Backbone bond lengths (Angstrom), bond angles and torsions (degrees), N, CA, C in turn:
res aa  C-N    CA-C-N  psi(-1)  N-CA   C-N-CA  omega(-1)  CA-C   N-CA-C  phi
1 M - - - 1.461 - - 1.521 110.52 -
2 T 1.312 115.75 155.51 1.453 120.76 175.45 1.528 109.25 -74.83
3 T 1.324 115.86 169.43 1.464 120.53 -179.46 1.521 112.75 -91.58
4 T 1.331 116.86 -7.45 1.465 120.16 177.59 1.525 109.62 -123.54
5 M 1.293 115.31 160.15 1.465 121.68 179.49 1.524 108.34 -142.98
6 R 1.324 115.16 160.91 1.453 121.03 172.49 1.528 108.55 -95.48
7 A 1.318 114.56 140.94 1.464 120.12 -179.07 1.518 109.18 -147.21
8 V 1.333 115.28 152.70 1.462 121.28 172.49 1.522 106.82 -95.35
9 V 1.316 116.04 113.33 1.460 122.02 -174.82 1.527 109.49 -106.25
10 C 1.315 115.65 129.05 1.468 120.74 172.13 1.528 106.14 -85.92
11 V 1.327 117.08 105.72 1.463 120.69 -170.65 1.522 112.76 -78.90
12 R 1.328 117.15 -23.61 1.465 122.21 177.37 1.529 107.13 -166.22
13 A 1.297 116.66 172.37 1.465 120.12 175.82 1.517 109.65 -71.66
14 G 1.335 116.11 140.16 1.451 119.49 179.02 1.509 112.87 161.96
15 G 1.334 115.84 -157.92 1.451 122.37 -179.94 1.518 111.69 -78.69
16 P 1.325 117.32 -177.38 1.464 120.70 -178.58 1.524 114.23 -56.34
17 E 1.333 117.15 -22.91 1.472 120.08 -178.35 1.526 112.53 -67.35
18 V 1.347 118.56 -14.28 1.474 119.89 179.09 1.519 111.96 -80.75
19 L 1.339 117.94 -4.00 1.463 122.22 175.34 1.522 108.59 -86.59
20 R 1.325 116.95 116.49 1.459 122.14 -175.19 1.525 109.58 -122.55
21 T 1.333 116.53 131.51 1.459 120.56 173.94 1.516 108.24 -80.64
22 Q 1.328 116.40 122.55 1.464 121.98 -175.31 1.520 110.65 -134.36
23 D 1.319 116.11 159.24 1.460 121.81 167.95 1.512 108.33 -87.12
24 R 1.320 115.57 129.94 1.459 122.27 -179.59 1.534 109.56 -129.74
25 P 1.320 118.52 152.75 1.473 119.45 172.64 1.529 110.43 -64.16
26 V 1.317 116.46 142.08 1.461 119.25 172.44 1.527 107.65 -64.74
27 P 1.331 118.71 130.00 1.472 120.34 -176.99 1.522 112.19 -59.83
28 A 1.322 116.39 141.70 1.469 121.85 177.39 1.525 109.38 -79.62
29 V 1.316 115.64 133.85 1.470 121.07 179.41 1.528 109.39 -68.71
30 R 1.334 115.29 140.88 1.458 120.67 177.44 1.523 109.09 -137.16
31 P 1.328 118.25 162.99 1.466 120.40 -176.47 1.522 112.18 -53.54
32 G 1.334 115.62 134.60 1.457 121.49 177.63 1.515 114.15 85.52
33 W 1.333 117.03 -4.45 1.458 122.32 -178.94 1.518 109.08 -127.70
34 S 1.341 116.69 147.23 1.460 121.57 177.70 1.521 109.31 -128.45
35 L 1.339 115.02 153.71 1.455 120.84 -178.89 1.524 109.57 -93.90
36 V 1.318 116.32 129.76 1.453 122.65 -179.93 1.528 109.10 -113.96
37 R 1.318 115.58 129.98 1.463 120.24 171.06 1.523 106.51 -82.24
38 V 1.322 116.40 111.22 1.460 121.56 -172.57 1.529 109.38 -76.33
39 M 1.327 115.60 124.73 1.461 121.59 177.47 1.522 112.55 -106.11
40 G 1.310 116.35 -13.24 1.456 120.02 178.32 1.515 110.20 -175.01
41 A 1.315 115.94 155.19 1.468 121.09 178.25 1.518 109.31 -152.19
42 G 1.309 116.39 131.24 1.450 120.53 173.17 1.513 110.38 -76.22
43 L 1.330 116.66 143.84 1.465 121.69 174.98 1.527 108.76 -95.97
44 N 1.325 115.66 141.76 1.460 121.09 -173.00 1.526 111.09 -132.39
45 R 1.336 114.75 150.87 1.461 119.02 -179.02 1.525 112.19 -64.25
46 S 1.321 117.89 -28.31 1.461 119.02 177.26 1.523 110.87 -61.56
47 E 1.325 116.93 -29.27 1.473 120.23 177.78 1.525 111.11 -71.05
48 L 1.329 117.21 -30.91 1.457 119.85 173.61 1.523 110.02 -63.18
49 R 1.332 116.59 -42.34 1.461 119.80 -179.63 1.523 111.11 -67.18
50 T 1.336 116.45 -40.06 1.463 118.66 176.82 1.523 110.29 -61.12
51 R 1.321 116.20 -44.47 1.464 120.42 178.20 1.526 111.59 -60.01
52 Q 1.310 117.23 -35.64 1.470 122.02 -179.13 1.529 112.52 -75.78
53 G 1.343 116.62 -10.53 1.463 120.24 178.97 1.505 114.64 97.19
54 H 1.348 117.77 16.22 1.457 121.12 -174.72 1.527 113.85 -98.61
55 S 1.327 118.36 6.62 1.466 120.77 177.75 1.525 108.45 -102.11
56 P 1.319 118.23 106.99 1.472 120.81 -175.90 1.527 111.38 -58.04
57 G 1.308 115.69 138.13 1.452 120.72 174.76 1.517 115.34 88.69
58 V 1.327 118.35 -11.24 1.469 120.02 179.93 1.519 109.37 -77.15
59 R 1.323 114.97 129.80 1.453 120.83 178.60 1.522 109.20 -109.64
60 F 1.319 115.34 141.23 1.460 121.63 179.60 1.521 109.57 -106.40
61 P 1.343 118.02 152.02 1.461 127.02 3.17 1.527 111.96 -72.86
62 R 1.336 115.92 151.43 1.462 122.78 -178.85 1.519 109.57 -147.38
63 I 1.328 116.88 138.64 1.461 122.27 169.53 1.521 106.69 -84.40
64 L 1.334 116.80 114.42 1.458 121.58 -176.99 1.526 110.43 -77.13
65 G 1.343 114.70 178.79 1.464 120.67 175.32 1.507 112.08 118.88
66 I 1.341 116.71 105.03 1.470 120.86 -177.24 1.520 112.37 -89.66
67 E 1.347 117.92 5.20 1.462 120.46 178.20 1.519 109.97 -156.63
68 C 1.323 114.79 159.98 1.468 120.34 172.12 1.520 108.78 -166.54
69 V 1.327 115.31 164.33 1.466 122.63 169.48 1.516 106.95 -129.39
70 G 1.324 115.20 153.67 1.459 117.54 -179.69 1.514 112.21 175.30
71 V 1.315 114.58 -155.42 1.463 122.67 -174.84 1.524 108.59 -125.43
72 V 1.324 116.60 136.08 1.460 120.32 177.23 1.525 109.21 -66.12
73 A 1.329 115.48 121.96 1.467 120.77 -178.73 1.526 112.16 -98.93
74 A 1.317 116.37 -32.99 1.468 121.37 177.71 1.520 107.19 -150.71
75 S 1.312 116.93 123.05 1.458 121.46 -170.10 1.519 112.30 -115.88
76 T 1.335 115.68 145.33 1.457 121.90 169.34 1.529 110.80 -115.70
77 D 1.329 117.04 13.20 1.466 122.81 -178.13 1.522 108.65 -126.18
78 P 1.339 119.01 118.09 1.465 120.61 179.36 1.523 113.43 -57.73
79 G 1.325 117.04 -24.58 1.462 120.59 178.85 1.510 113.39 -81.05
80 L 1.333 117.49 -3.69 1.463 122.90 179.44 1.527 108.87 -125.89
81 P 1.324 117.64 75.99 1.464 119.57 -176.64 1.518 112.11 -65.98
82 E 1.310 116.35 153.84 1.461 120.42 174.89 1.522 109.40 -59.72
83 G 1.323 116.12 137.38 1.459 121.96 -177.58 1.509 113.80 95.03
84 A 1.357 117.88 -9.29 1.467 120.75 179.70 1.523 110.20 -71.01
85 T 1.329 115.99 141.98 1.461 121.28 173.98 1.526 109.04 -81.51
86 V 1.340 116.12 129.77 1.456 120.35 -176.84 1.526 110.21 -137.22
87 A 1.321 114.45 160.09 1.464 122.66 170.18 1.519 107.15 -128.30
88 A 1.332 116.09 157.12 1.460 120.87 176.38 1.520 108.79 -146.45
89 V 1.321 116.05 142.06 1.469 121.36 176.98 1.521 109.60 -140.54
90 M 1.316 115.45 148.74 1.461 125.49 168.13 1.542 112.08 55.61
91 G 1.332 116.08 -142.28 1.451 119.64 -177.41 1.518 112.90 61.28
92 E 1.331 117.31 31.07 1.467 124.47 179.84 1.525 113.58 73.14
93 M 1.338 116.96 15.63 1.471 119.70 170.13 1.524 109.70 -55.91
94 G 1.317 116.32 136.70 1.456 120.29 176.47 1.512 114.36 71.22
95 R 1.322 116.47 8.22 1.463 121.27 179.64 1.526 109.64 -129.39
96 A 1.342 116.39 -70.38 1.465 119.44 177.34 1.528 111.44 -78.48
97 F 1.327 116.51 -26.36 1.466 121.68 176.74 1.520 108.39 -144.95
98 D 1.342 116.16 165.31 1.460 120.34 -173.47 1.525 111.89 -64.55
99 G 1.350 114.55 144.07 1.453 120.97 -174.03 1.511 114.44 -110.96
100 G 1.343 115.22 -145.12 1.458 121.91 -165.00 1.512 117.61 -87.69
101 Y 1.340 119.83 -2.23 1.464 121.32 -179.29 1.534 110.37 -80.58
102 A 1.301 117.60 56.93 1.462 121.11 -175.40 1.518 109.74 -160.38
103 E 1.333 115.31 167.96 1.457 119.80 176.83 1.521 112.03 -74.37
104 C 1.333 117.20 -24.53 1.461 122.48 177.12 1.520 109.35 -139.76
105 A 1.323 116.11 150.70 1.465 121.01 177.00 1.518 109.24 -138.52
106 L 1.319 116.32 130.44 1.457 121.46 173.41 1.523 107.56 -91.60
107 L 1.349 115.82 117.88 1.457 119.81 -169.95 1.526 110.90 -129.93
108 P 1.337 117.25 148.92 1.469 120.07 175.82 1.523 110.82 -61.89
109 N 1.317 115.43 137.64 1.466 119.20 -178.50 1.518 112.69 -56.10
110 E 1.350 116.86 -34.77 1.461 118.51 -176.00 1.519 112.73 -69.61
111 L 1.335 117.37 -14.58 1.463 119.61 177.48 1.525 112.68 -86.05
112 L 1.308 117.97 -18.22 1.460 120.46 -171.60 1.519 111.06 -80.35
113 M 1.342 115.15 128.72 1.462 122.56 -179.37 1.523 109.16 -112.12
114 P 1.327 118.55 105.80 1.463 119.15 177.38 1.517 111.19 -69.99
115 V 1.326 116.90 135.45 1.462 121.72 -179.86 1.520 109.18 -136.84
116 T 1.321 114.53 159.04 1.464 122.20 175.83 1.517 107.77 -118.90
117 T 1.333 116.47 128.66 1.462 118.57 -175.68 1.515 111.56 -161.96
118 T 1.323 114.45 155.27 1.466 121.44 171.56 1.534 110.63 -110.14
119 L 1.324 116.92 5.87 1.463 120.38 -177.91 1.533 110.83 -67.59
120 P 1.331 117.56 146.35 1.473 119.90 172.08 1.526 109.96 -61.76
121 W 1.326 115.79 153.61 1.464 119.66 -177.78 1.527 113.53 -55.60
122 P 1.335 121.07 -43.78 1.468 118.79 -179.80 1.523 112.95 -60.38
123 V 1.330 116.96 -37.82 1.465 120.23 179.41 1.524 110.22 -68.65
124 L 1.329 116.80 -45.53 1.461 119.97 178.60 1.526 110.56 -61.00
125 A 1.328 117.05 -40.00 1.465 120.78 -178.24 1.522 112.45 -65.33
126 A 1.315 117.54 -23.13 1.464 121.03 -179.10 1.521 112.94 -78.77
127 L 1.331 118.18 -8.48 1.457 120.24 -168.07 1.527 116.93 -96.61
128 P 1.340 121.62 -44.25 1.469 119.00 -162.79 1.521 116.02 -56.43
129 E 1.317 119.22 -68.02 1.459 120.84 -176.63 1.529 110.93 -61.59
130 T 1.323 116.30 -44.05 1.459 121.07 -175.49 1.521 111.86 -64.27
131 Y 1.308 116.77 -52.91 1.465 119.75 -174.75 1.520 112.86 -77.11
132 L 1.328 118.23 -33.09 1.460 119.07 175.88 1.524 110.62 -65.04
133 T 1.343 117.06 -38.85 1.464 120.11 176.84 1.527 110.70 -66.76
134 A 1.333 116.57 -46.43 1.468 119.96 -179.26 1.525 111.21 -62.86
135 R 1.333 116.95 -45.21 1.459 120.30 -179.57 1.521 110.91 -63.68
136 G 1.338 116.95 -43.88 1.455 120.08 179.96 1.512 112.53 -64.74
137 A 1.334 116.88 -40.60 1.463 120.22 179.07 1.523 111.39 -65.49
138 L 1.342 116.64 -41.55 1.469 119.49 178.92 1.525 110.89 -68.08
139 D 1.316 117.99 -36.56 1.466 120.11 175.87 1.526 110.52 -63.90
140 T 1.341 116.57 -35.18 1.458 120.35 177.15 1.522 110.93 -66.61
141 L 1.333 116.92 -41.12 1.467 121.19 178.32 1.526 111.60 -71.97
142 G 1.325 116.52 -42.66 1.462 121.37 179.06 1.511 116.21 71.80
143 P 1.356 120.04 40.42 1.473 119.11 177.85 1.524 111.09 -66.13
144 R 1.328 115.67 141.66 1.459 121.08 178.43 1.530 109.46 -103.39
145 P 1.326 117.20 159.13 1.470 119.19 177.66 1.521 111.29 -52.61
146 G 1.334 115.34 134.41 1.454 121.01 -179.44 1.518 114.39 91.18
147 E 1.338 117.16 -15.14 1.464 119.06 176.90 1.524 110.27 -78.84
148 R 1.328 115.16 171.73 1.468 121.63 -171.45 1.528 109.50 -114.86
149 L 1.325 115.43 129.75 1.459 122.64 -176.97 1.520 109.78 -124.66
150 L 1.330 116.82 129.17 1.457 122.58 171.47 1.520 108.47 -105.28
151 I 1.335 116.22 127.38 1.462 121.61 176.04 1.523 108.17 -109.02
152 R 1.322 116.45 117.96 1.467 121.19 176.80 1.529 108.26 -97.11
153 G 1.351 115.25 129.45 1.456 119.36 -170.62 1.521 109.33 84.83
154 G 1.334 115.75 40.54 1.456 121.74 -169.80 1.517 115.07 -65.58
155 T 1.343 118.28 -28.29 1.459 118.70 -177.04 1.521 112.71 -92.25
156 S 1.326 117.37 6.64 1.461 118.90 165.77 1.518 108.04 -67.69
157 S 1.318 117.01 161.40 1.464 119.35 -178.93 1.527 111.19 -61.58
158 V 1.336 117.31 -37.77 1.466 119.88 178.24 1.526 110.31 -69.50
159 G 1.330 117.01 -37.81 1.459 120.13 178.58 1.513 112.56 -61.92
160 L 1.319 116.63 -43.91 1.459 120.10 178.77 1.521 111.10 -66.43
161 A 1.330 116.71 -38.75 1.462 119.59 177.20 1.524 110.77 -64.11
162 A 1.335 116.38 -42.43 1.467 120.03 179.75 1.523 111.08 -64.22
163 A 1.330 117.21 -39.15 1.463 120.15 177.19 1.516 110.61 -62.70
164 S 1.327 116.55 -41.43 1.467 120.87 179.74 1.520 111.56 -63.80
165 I 1.344 116.37 -45.18 1.461 120.65 -179.53 1.524 110.43 -66.11
166 A 1.331 116.81 -49.17 1.466 120.48 -176.60 1.522 111.13 -62.45
167 H 1.323 116.59 -42.69 1.461 119.95 177.33 1.524 110.11 -60.51
168 G 1.327 116.47 -43.19 1.465 119.88 178.08 1.513 113.15 -63.71
169 D 1.348 116.15 -25.05 1.470 121.03 179.51 1.528 112.50 -90.33
170 G 1.350 117.61 3.79 1.459 120.60 177.06 1.509 114.91 84.67
171 V 1.338 117.76 19.86 1.462 122.60 179.47 1.530 108.78 -93.09
172 E 1.334 117.82 141.07 1.461 121.73 175.15 1.525 108.61 -81.09
173 V 1.331 116.76 122.21 1.459 121.67 -170.35 1.522 111.57 -114.11
174 A 1.336 115.74 132.29 1.465 123.13 164.58 1.520 106.81 -117.11
175 A 1.325 116.95 144.80 1.456 120.00 -178.39 1.514 110.13 -142.71
176 T 1.330 115.85 148.45 1.456 120.96 -177.01 1.524 111.25 -103.30
177 T 1.318 114.16 153.45 1.452 122.57 171.47 1.521 108.29 -148.50
178 R 1.313 116.43 152.63 1.468 119.89 176.02 1.518 111.66 -90.89
179 R 1.339 117.21 -7.88 1.459 120.77 -175.93 1.523 110.20 -126.98
180 A 1.317 115.92 121.63 1.463 120.43 -178.43 1.522 111.46 -60.37
181 G 1.323 117.56 -29.23 1.454 120.69 -179.27 1.510 114.24 -66.70
182 K 1.334 117.05 -11.48 1.470 120.36 179.81 1.527 112.39 -97.78
183 A 1.329 117.01 2.00 1.466 120.38 -176.69 1.524 111.77 -60.82
184 A 1.331 117.18 -38.14 1.462 120.43 -177.75 1.524 111.00 -62.22
185 A 1.326 116.79 -37.47 1.465 120.02 179.12 1.517 110.92 -64.16
186 L 1.330 117.33 -37.95 1.458 120.62 178.20 1.520 111.49 -67.19
187 R 1.321 116.64 -43.61 1.465 119.02 179.44 1.528 110.80 -64.38
188 A 1.330 116.42 -39.69 1.464 119.85 179.50 1.526 111.41 -64.37
189 A 1.338 116.22 -29.38 1.463 120.10 179.73 1.519 112.59 -80.05
190 G 1.336 117.55 -13.25 1.455 119.63 177.13 1.508 115.96 121.59
191 A 1.337 118.14 4.31 1.456 120.11 178.85 1.528 110.39 -76.12
192 A 1.318 116.47 124.75 1.466 120.78 178.01 1.520 111.36 -79.33
193 H 1.328 117.05 -24.33 1.463 122.03 -177.89 1.528 108.35 -132.46
194 V 1.326 117.12 130.69 1.453 122.63 177.10 1.522 108.11 -112.86
195 L 1.326 117.14 125.01 1.455 122.87 -176.45 1.523 109.32 -115.44
196 L 1.321 116.84 127.57 1.455 120.99 175.81 1.526 108.75 -82.61
197 D 1.324 115.70 123.88 1.463 122.02 -177.76 1.518 108.49 -106.49
198 G 1.317 116.17 102.48 1.454 120.70 -179.16 1.507 114.01 -93.57
199 G 1.320 116.97 9.10 1.454 120.49 179.70 1.514 114.00 97.91
200 G 1.331 117.48 -14.50 1.459 120.99 177.83 1.516 111.09 -92.56
201 P 1.334 117.14 -166.40 1.467 120.84 177.87 1.529 110.61 -57.72
202 L 1.311 116.02 137.50 1.464 122.44 -176.94 1.520 109.05 -108.74
203 S 1.327 116.96 134.03 1.457 120.55 174.57 1.517 108.46 -111.73
204 T 1.321 115.93 147.80 1.462 121.57 -178.64 1.527 109.16 -111.53
205 P 1.338 117.51 166.53 1.465 119.60 179.12 1.524 113.40 -73.27
206 W 1.344 117.55 -1.06 1.457 121.09 -176.88 1.531 108.66 -116.10
207 P 1.341 118.37 112.53 1.467 121.22 -176.41 1.524 113.77 -54.52
208 E 1.327 117.05 -36.91 1.460 119.75 -179.10 1.524 112.43 -86.22
209 G 1.335 116.64 -3.62 1.455 121.46 178.18 1.516 112.62 97.06
210 P 1.325 117.33 161.57 1.465 120.49 176.34 1.524 110.96 -70.93
211 D 1.318 115.57 157.36 1.464 120.07 175.67 1.524 111.22 -72.59
212 H 1.337 115.76 -29.86 1.455 121.22 -176.16 1.530 108.85 -142.92
213 V 1.328 115.93 147.67 1.460 121.94 172.28 1.517 108.29 -126.35
214 L 1.314 116.10 124.75 1.454 121.82 170.67 1.520 106.50 -100.04
215 D 1.329 116.07 108.59 1.462 121.26 -174.36 1.526 109.29 -101.18
216 L 1.332 114.88 108.93 1.460 121.54 179.46 1.523 111.63 -101.81
217 V 1.332 116.55 -8.81 1.464 120.45 175.70 1.518 109.31 -77.83
218 G 1.335 115.67 -45.39 1.454 119.87 170.08 1.500 115.43 91.57
219 A 1.311 116.61 -119.73 1.465 122.93 -165.69 1.525 114.14 -49.41
220 S 1.321 117.81 -45.34 1.464 119.96 -173.24 1.520 113.61 -82.34
221 T 1.326 118.53 -10.90 1.467 120.25 -173.23 1.522 114.31 -120.85
222 V 1.318 118.48 -5.08 1.467 120.29 -176.10 1.520 111.57 -58.29
223 A 1.332 117.20 -47.07 1.473 119.45 -178.96 1.516 110.78 -60.96
224 G 1.326 117.93 -41.19 1.457 121.02 177.97 1.512 112.29 -66.09
225 S 1.326 117.18 -37.60 1.462 120.48 178.68 1.515 111.12 -64.48
226 L 1.324 116.87 -37.70 1.463 120.57 178.02 1.524 111.46 -65.89
227 R 1.317 116.88 -30.46 1.470 119.89 176.32 1.528 111.48 -77.38
228 L 1.328 117.06 -29.39 1.468 120.83 -176.70 1.522 113.02 -77.70
229 V 1.327 117.68 -39.91 1.460 120.48 -174.17 1.532 109.60 -65.05
230 R 1.325 116.44 148.07 1.460 119.35 178.80 1.523 110.02 -61.78
231 R 1.314 116.51 152.12 1.462 120.45 177.88 1.530 109.41 -57.90
232 G 1.314 116.37 126.69 1.453 121.29 -176.66 1.514 113.51 91.49
233 G 1.342 117.26 -4.76 1.457 120.88 177.91 1.520 111.78 -79.79
234 T 1.326 115.65 -174.11 1.458 120.99 -174.09 1.521 110.94 -129.28
235 V 1.323 115.65 136.83 1.454 122.97 171.82 1.522 108.01 -112.42
236 C 1.328 116.45 127.73 1.464 121.46 176.39 1.519 108.48 -116.08
237 V 1.325 116.68 121.90 1.458 121.97 175.63 1.529 107.88 -93.49
238 A 1.322 116.03 119.84 1.467 120.23 -177.98 1.523 111.25 -135.52
239 G 1.326 116.86 17.43 1.451 121.01 179.13 1.508 110.36 -152.58
240 S 1.320 114.89 164.54 1.471 119.80 -177.07 1.519 109.97 -140.24
241 L 1.335 116.17 46.51 1.463 120.14 -178.49 1.517 112.03 -60.80
242 S 1.346 117.01 -25.07 1.464 120.52 -178.18 1.528 112.26 -105.89
243 G 1.326 117.48 11.01 1.459 120.16 179.02 1.512 112.60 119.37
244 W 1.340 114.70 -179.28 1.467 120.50 -171.11 1.522 113.81 -94.89
245 L 1.349 118.26 -30.76 1.457 121.15 -168.31 1.521 111.59 -112.48
246 V 1.335 116.49 138.13 1.463 122.09 173.99 1.524 107.71 -86.76
247 P 1.335 118.16 116.79 1.470 119.57 -176.55 1.532 111.55 -69.32
248 A 1.331 115.45 138.90 1.470 122.69 174.63 1.530 111.71 49.50
249 F 1.323 116.60 46.80 1.468 120.06 -177.29 1.525 110.07 -73.56
250 E 1.332 115.84 123.92 1.459 122.73 178.15 1.526 107.95 -124.35
251 P 1.324 118.91 96.42 1.469 121.39 -172.09 1.522 114.70 -54.10
252 I 1.320 117.98 -46.76 1.466 119.44 -176.11 1.521 110.73 -66.83
253 A 1.319 117.39 -37.63 1.460 120.75 -178.98 1.525 111.92 -77.01
254 M 1.330 117.49 -32.23 1.462 120.77 -170.95 1.521 113.94 -95.74
255 I 1.335 118.32 -23.76 1.470 120.41 -178.82 1.528 108.49 -100.22
256 P 1.343 118.41 110.96 1.462 119.66 178.77 1.523 111.49 -59.76
257 S 1.296 116.06 147.19 1.467 120.85 -179.18 1.523 110.76 -54.49
258 G 1.305 116.32 129.83 1.457 121.58 177.85 1.508 114.37 86.59
259 T 1.329 117.94 -14.73 1.459 121.59 178.24 1.519 109.03 -84.23
260 R 1.337 116.58 144.52 1.459 121.08 -175.06 1.532 110.84 -110.19
261 L 1.313 115.11 137.66 1.462 122.60 174.37 1.519 107.86 -118.82
262 T 1.330 115.20 123.62 1.459 119.72 -179.44 1.524 108.75 -137.88
263 A 1.329 116.10 -175.61 1.465 120.16 -177.39 1.518 109.24 -151.06
264 F 1.328 114.11 160.92 1.463 120.23 171.64 1.512 108.21 -137.46
265 H 1.320 115.97 133.84 1.463 122.28 178.55 1.521 108.52 -113.53
266 S 1.325 116.01 129.48 1.475 119.14 -174.47 1.521 112.30 -64.72
267 D 1.335 118.61 -18.17 1.462 120.05 177.28 1.525 110.90 -63.62
268 D 1.338 116.74 -21.62 1.465 120.26 178.00 1.523 112.40 -68.42
269 A 1.346 117.41 -17.09 1.464 121.20 -176.46 1.520 112.58 -101.50
270 K 1.323 117.70 8.52 1.455 120.01 -174.94 1.521 111.70 -77.13
271 G 1.330 115.73 161.19 1.453 121.94 170.28 1.514 115.26 73.03
272 R 1.314 114.95 -163.48 1.468 120.72 -173.57 1.518 113.58 -57.56
273 P 1.356 120.88 -38.03 1.471 118.70 177.61 1.526 113.18 -58.62
274 G 1.329 117.57 -28.97 1.454 120.53 -179.84 1.518 114.19 -83.62
275 A 1.337 117.15 -10.66 1.468 120.07 -174.36 1.525 111.84 -62.83
276 A 1.332 117.30 -43.01 1.461 119.89 -178.92 1.531 110.89 -66.69
277 V 1.338 116.74 -37.62 1.464 120.40 177.81 1.522 109.76 -64.98
278 L 1.332 116.90 -45.89 1.460 120.37 179.63 1.521 110.81 -63.44
279 Q 1.321 118.07 -38.43 1.457 119.73 178.68 1.527 111.61 -62.59
280 R 1.347 116.68 -38.45 1.471 119.51 176.84 1.520 110.90 -65.39
281 V 1.324 116.85 -38.63 1.465 120.31 176.30 1.527 109.90 -61.39
282 I 1.320 116.49 -48.17 1.472 121.11 179.83 1.527 110.52 -57.99
283 D 1.328 116.25 -44.74 1.469 120.00 179.95 1.522 110.84 -60.80
284 N 1.336 117.08 -39.63 1.461 120.53 179.72 1.524 112.12 -70.65
285 V 1.322 118.05 -33.82 1.464 120.41 175.57 1.527 109.26 -68.13
286 E 1.319 116.76 -43.20 1.469 120.07 178.09 1.525 111.11 -61.17
287 A 1.340 116.95 -34.23 1.468 121.06 -179.11 1.532 112.68 -83.00
288 G 1.337 117.33 -5.38 1.456 120.30 179.89 1.517 114.68 83.83
289 V 1.335 117.67 9.14 1.461 121.28 179.51 1.524 110.53 -78.13
290 Y 1.343 117.56 -41.17 1.449 123.19 176.88 1.527 109.11 -110.07
291 R 1.344 115.30 158.38 1.460 122.23 176.46 1.525 110.01 -111.52
292 A 1.334 115.86 145.97 1.462 119.47 177.74 1.526 112.18 -75.77
293 N 1.335 118.60 -22.72 1.468 123.31 175.34 1.535 112.66 55.06
294 I 1.321 116.23 53.11 1.465 121.11 179.36 1.521 109.70 -85.25
295 D 1.330 116.28 127.92 1.457 120.60 174.99 1.528 110.38 -84.06
296 R 1.337 116.63 -49.91 1.459 120.34 177.68 1.520 110.43 -160.35
297 V 1.331 114.40 159.77 1.465 122.58 179.07 1.519 107.87 -116.68
298 V 1.336 116.17 130.98 1.456 121.33 -178.04 1.525 109.87 -125.45
299 T 1.341 115.65 166.86 1.456 122.04 175.39 1.524 109.62 -100.53
300 L 1.327 116.03 173.68 1.463 120.67 176.00 1.526 111.60 -53.04
301 D 1.316 115.93 -43.30 1.461 120.58 -176.42 1.525 112.81 -68.53
302 E 1.330 117.52 -13.85 1.463 121.35 -177.21 1.526 113.29 -105.04
303 V 1.326 117.14 9.20 1.468 120.00 -174.78 1.526 111.45 -65.90
304 A 1.328 118.20 -41.82 1.464 119.43 179.68 1.525 110.88 -60.45
305 D 1.335 116.97 -43.16 1.470 120.11 177.05 1.525 110.57 -63.99
306 A 1.342 116.95 -36.07 1.462 120.49 178.43 1.528 110.79 -64.88
307 H 1.326 117.59 -37.03 1.465 120.13 175.91 1.529 110.37 -62.84
308 R 1.337 117.16 -41.93 1.468 119.93 177.22 1.528 110.56 -61.59
309 Y 1.306 116.15 -42.63 1.470 122.32 -179.67 1.526 110.21 -60.20
310 M 1.328 116.79 -43.85 1.460 120.87 179.95 1.526 111.27 -70.58
311 E 1.331 117.00 -39.43 1.463 120.21 178.99 1.522 112.10 -63.85
312 D 1.312 116.48 -30.97 1.465 121.37 178.26 1.523 112.46 -81.08
313 D 1.350 116.67 2.60 1.466 122.96 177.97 1.523 111.57 60.08
314 R 1.329 116.09 38.10 1.460 119.34 179.15 1.524 112.93 -92.94
315 A 1.315 117.81 -16.76 1.459 120.62 -177.29 1.524 111.10 -75.93
316 A 1.337 115.76 141.01 1.470 122.22 171.57 1.520 106.44 -126.40
317 G 1.320 114.77 75.68 1.451 120.19 -174.80 1.508 110.28 129.55
318 K 1.322 115.88 -165.38 1.456 122.29 -171.92 1.521 111.94 -86.63
319 V 1.322 115.13 132.52 1.467 121.35 169.79 1.528 106.61 -95.52
320 V 1.316 116.15 126.73 1.455 122.15 -173.18 1.524 109.80 -120.81
321 M 1.325 115.70 134.68 1.455 121.78 171.21 1.519 108.02 -99.62
322 T 1.316 117.13 131.28 1.458 119.65 -178.80 1.512 109.58 -147.20
323 G 1.338 115.68 -177.29 1.456 120.01 -177.95 1.496 112.66 70.40
324 T 1.363 116.85 23.11 1.450 119.86 -175.26 1.517 113.27 -90.61
325 G 1.323 117.20 -28.18 1.470 119.04 -173.79 1.510 111.97 -79.79
326 R 1.352 115.38 143.38 1.464 120.35 177.87 1.511 110.06 -93.43
């Protein structure tokens, strides 16, 4: 490998213009960490917030990116031989230490998930954070075949992944979008019902309400989701598209008796425990059971434009950066 690499560096908090493509030294390997040649990385809305300065404790300049896929280039772990295909998510990637927006990433060994796959790099890069979050959230909800699931924020990458998984599991899916032009993407992912969410009261195709609500919008919609779900049903918050905090939250007033409110955090799926789950996802994508739901593929030089595209809410699925590894 060369001694330098190209990386997208967030030089300070601000708009997409603070993302600069720079030449950086390839990180030196140290005990407990291995060097990964990055072949692809999914872009995530949490990275937009970090870039904007909303992630406490993040210091700039920083190479963003909470996930990546690639090949082990230099290993300090006998269980991770050089040349192995790996994925990594969360664990403070792109926040406490540099992340996946680069040709190489030095990552803690415990974050690396070895996988076996024949998928192209862009498809593989679309899966880790998105599908691990969707799978974990659905496992938290526990919908059974024939039950009814409402996904709020359905055209987010996690929403589309959740629709694909739930449909494959025999669950009846309804999903929301704010843009009618994204309805086709939801139907292609497996949603039987597409609901336009204009910000007002939302009605579902089920008079008694869905059995489960997967709320990916978060702060601004949690109270409404608790009113929508059938009495005794479950709402799982697994996204924060509308921010981190629920304003004026009053649990006794807002949670109907017998209804459950829970959450799933994608950091729970990081590292070796998540490897088996990710491998099952990969196997299902290879078999055509799940869809990767890629909106577009960009290069390192196009990351700033990709952030603008995502901020404008134009994406219907995963934006993937690839072609980064040398």
